[in-house]
N, C-alpha and C positions, 0 to 999 in steps of 0.2 A: 504493500500500500504506500509506504514512504517513498519507494523508488518511483512509483507511478506519479506521485505528486512532485518530486524533485525535477523530473525531466521537463514537464511543461513550464515550470518556473524558470528553468535554465534557458529553455527556448524563448520564453517571453523576455528575459533579460537580454538575450542576444539580439532579438528583434528591436528592443528599445535602444540598445547600443547602436545598431545600424541606423535607426531613425535619427538618433542624436548626431552621429557622424555625418549623415547626409545633410542634416540641418546646419551643422557646422560648416560643411563645405559650401552649402548654398549661401550661408552668411558671409563666408570669406570671399566667394565670388562676387557677391553684391558689394562688399566693401572695396574689392579691387576695381570693380566697374565704377563705383563712385569716385575712387581716387583717379582713375584714368580720365574721368571727365573734368577733373580740376586742372587749372592752368599750371604750368611747370613751376611758376613762382611759389605756388602753394605746396609743391612737393619737393622743393629743393631745401635740404637741411645741411647745407654747407655755407660757411660764412661768406657773405658778399660785402666787401668793404669799399667805402667811398674813397679811401686813401690807403695806400700801402703803409704798413707800420714803419718800414724803412724810411719812407719820406718824412714821417713825423720825427724820426730819430735825427735825420739830417737837419731838419729845421731847428730842433733843440740844440744840436751841436753848433750850428752856425749862430744861434742865439747866444750861446755861451761866449763865442768869440766876439760877437757884437757888444756884449756887456764889457768885455775887456777894452774894446775900442772906445766905448763911451766913457770908461774910467780913465782913458789915456794911458793904459798899461800896454804901450806899444812894444816895448822890449820883449815882454813875455809872449805877446801875440805873434810878433814877427819871428821869434825864436821857434815857436811851435809850428808856424807855417813852413819855415825852411826845413826844420827837422822832418816834418811829415812829407814834404816834397822830396827830400833826398832819400827817404826810406820807402817811398811809394805806399805809405800807409793808407788803408782804406777803411771806411765805415761799413756797417752792414749794407749789403746790396752792391758793394764794390765802388761806391762813390769815394773819390780821393779826399782825404782829410785836408790836404792843402787847399783844395778848391773850396771846401766849407769854411776854412779859416779866412780865405780871401773874401768870400761872400759876407762873412761876419764883419770884416774890416770895413766893407763898403755899405753896411746895412743902413746907416743913416742917409746916405745918398740915395740908395734904392728906395727907401721909404718916401723921401721927398719927391722923387720922380713919380712914384705911384700916386702921390697926392697932387700931381701936376703942379708942384711948387718948384718951378725952375730956378727962382732966386735962391731958395733954400738948397737946392741941389748944387748950384754954383758955390754957395758958401761951404758946403761939405767938401766939394772938390778942393777948394782953397785950403781947408783944414788938413786934408790928406797931403796936399803938397807941402805944407808947413811941417807936417810930421816927417815926411820923407827927407826934407832938408836937414831936420834935426837928428835923423837916425844914421847918417853916415852913408857909406858907399855900398851897402849890401843890396842884393837884387830883390829881396822881399818887399821892401817899401816901394821900390820902383815899379814892380809889376802891379801893386795895388793901385798906384796912381795911374798907370797906363790903363788898367781895367776900368777905373773910374771915368777916364776920358772917353773910352769906347762906349761905356754904358750911357753916359750923358749925351754923347754924339748920336747914338741910336734913338734916344728919347727925343732929341731936338729934330731929327729927321722925321720921326713919326708925327710930332706936333706940326711941323711945317707942311707935311703931306696932307694933313687934315685941313689946312688953310685954303686949299683949292688953287685955282689959277693965280699966277702972280707970285706965288711962294716958291722958293728954291729949296726943296727938301734935302738935297745932298750937301749944300754949302756948309752948314754948321757941322754936319757929320764929318766931312773931309778935314775940316780944321782940327777937330778933336783927334782924328786918326793921325794927322801929322804930329800933333803934340805927343800922342801916345808913342809913336814911332821914335821920336826924339828921346823920350824917357827910357825906352828899351834899348836904344842903340849901343850904349856902352857894354851891354851884357850879351854873351853868347850862350844859348841854352846848352849846347854840348859841353862847352868849357865849364859851365856852372853845374852840370849834371842835373838840370832842372826841367822836368816835364811841364811844370806850370808856367815857366818862362816860355817854353816852346808853344804851349797852348795859347798864351796871351799874344805872342807874336803872330800866331796863325790867324787870330781874330782881326788883324790889320788888313788882311788880303783884299777885302771888298772895297777898301778905300785907297788902294795903291794902284798906280798906273801899270806897274809891272806885276800885278797880282797873279796873272795867268802864268808868268814865267816862274814865280816863286812858289806857287801853290803846292806842287808835288814835292819839292825839296823840303819845304817847311813841314808838310804833313809827315814825310818820312822821318824827319828829325824828331818830331813829337812822338810818333809811334815807336821809333827805335829806343827812345828814352824810357818809355813805359809800355812795353809790348803786350802786357796783359790788360791794359786799360781800353775799354771800348770807346771812350770819348773821342779820340782822334778820328776813328772811322765814322762816328756819328756826325762829326763836324764836316768831314771831307766828302761824304756821300753826295750832298747837294751840289758841291762844286764840280763834280764829275758829270753833271747834267748840262744840256745845251744852253741853259740860261746863264751859265757861268763859264766854266773852263773845260768842259768835256763834251761828250756826244753820247747819244743812246747806243750807237753802234760800238763804241769803244768802252762802254761802262763795264761790261762783264769781264773783259780782259784785265782792266785795272783792279776790279774787285778780286779776281783770282790771284793777281800778283800780290795784293795786300795780304791775302790769306797765306800765300807761300812764305812771305817774309816773317810772319808771326806764328806759323803753324806749330813750331817746336814747343811753344809755351801756351798757345791759345787755341790750337786746333784750327777749325774753320770759322771761328767766331767773327773774324774780320769780314769775311764774305757776307755773313748774315747781317751784321750791323750796317755795313755799307748799303746793302739792298734795302734794309728797313728804313734807313734814312732817306734813300731815294724815293721809296714808296710813300713816305710822308709828303713829299713834294708832288709826285705824279698821281697819287691816289691808287696806285697799283705797282707791283714790282716792275722794274725795267724790262722791256722785251729782251728775250734771250737769256733771262736768268735761269740757272740750273736748279731746278726744284730739289733735287737730291742733295746738292751741296748746301743749299739754303737751309734745308731741314737739319742736316747734320751740324751745320754751323750754329743754328739756334740752340741745339742741344749742348754744344760745346760752350756757348755763351752762358747757358743756365748752369752747367756743371762747374764752371769756374768758381761760383760762390755757393751753389746749391740752395739759394734763398728763394723765398716765395715772390719777392719782387721780380727777379729774373724769370722764375718759373711762369709767372703770369704774362710777362712781356713775350716770352717764347710761345706760350699757348695762344695768346691773342693774335700773334703774327701767323701762326699755323692755321688758326680758325679762319682768319680773313682770307688766306689763300685757299683753304678748303672750300669756303663758301663760293668764292669766285669760280673755282673749277667745277663745283657741283652745278652751278648755273650755266657755265659755258661748255663743259665737257663731262657731263654726268656719266659715271661708269668707266671713265677712261683709266688707264694705268696710273697716270699722274694723280688723278683725283683720289683713287683708292689708296695710293701710297701716302698722300698727305693725311688722309683721314685715319689711316692705321697708325701713323706716327703720332698724330694728335691724340688718338685714343690711348695709346701707351703712355704718353706724357701725362695726360689727365689722370689716369688711373694709378700711375706709379709715383708722380711727383707733386701734384697739386694738393694743397691742404686748405686753400681759401681762394676766393676770387677777388681781384683788385680791379675795380671798374675802370680806372684810367688806362689800364693796359689793354682793354678790349674796346677797340675803336667804335664798335657798334653798341657798346654798353651791355645792358642786360639782354638786349635782343640777340646779340652775337653769342653771348654765353648760352642762352636758352637754345639757340639754333645748334650749337656744337653738342650740347648734351642731348638734344632731341635726335641728332644723327647717330651719336655713339651708343645711346641707350634706347634706341627706338623700340625694340621688341620688349624690353623690360618695362618701359613706360606705357606701352600699349596694354600690358598686363595689369597696370595699375601700381607698379613698383614706385618707391620713393628713391630720391638721390641723397645718399648719406656720405659722410666722411668715414672711411674704414681705416683699419690699421695700416694699410699699404697706400691708400689714396682714395679717390672718389669712386664710389660703387653704387649699384642699384640694389635695393633690398625690398622684398615683399612687405606688404602692409601687415603689421602685427595685429592679430585679433584676440 
């Protein structure tokens, strides 16, 4: 009798369990369908930052140097600038400390220009010139004064250009370039072992009659003095375009030559940075760019620091190229290659999104995630930060 009663009870419990499991699956499917209908912004659980933390650090560091300048503690500031310049010291993200020190030294002038207070900017320039005269013969003070002339010259050109017909936007700029050139003339960047001196001299080019003749030599001096720094390539890229000292037909050969000069310490980063800088001007990569070299160069650029600032710049550049190729050549070998490299980079290296690095903002981020995780997102999965990188996860019920 007991045996006959136990079996129906066991069968009933089994049926109830199946019903519960079926209900659970139905509930999970419903939850997944509900998630799949949500916009990606509601399913993205990875930090999206309006500013890279590295940029905030740079601002704070430059602010500390600005405080020294405001106190008149020039000996300490200039000593720190020259020491950082000679050692090629870098802040998080790879920005050179000497550059930040120079920005801090000119901070009051920069603030006056931002407030469109040209009289105040002129007063700050005069104060820097007095400082340089009191500091003796070192190159640190000289390059700060030269940079101040160039910054004020560019500001005057911009203000004059806004004045419309009858104004001569280049006149004030050229006079400041001439004064900056005179300040720098006693110093040779190679003899001084100074990348920042080379960088400041390079900024003279657009205001010099023989800028085209000097452009490549001065770029090579700067790059040779600091071959792991991307800034020479970022500055030089636009000058290799037709509106300055180059041509579209010759751009790729020059970018490859730059990469060969620095490949022993920087891999192909120079190729990638030159092309990124050109794309900023053209709106797209120069024609003839080698996408394979570009992608490997972007990864070399990232791995030099391994930071999220560069991870995002590389990812944003890859996504921009991937989107262009998806529109122009969907399914092509080039398009698949770019998307595969982007997918690996996102899932292996990214920990957060920095909006300024993605030229299309959240739209480009969402497009990239939609392409890479299309199947998972169609199932209703969410995008999370995993132990290795960005990943898709089913909805937890």
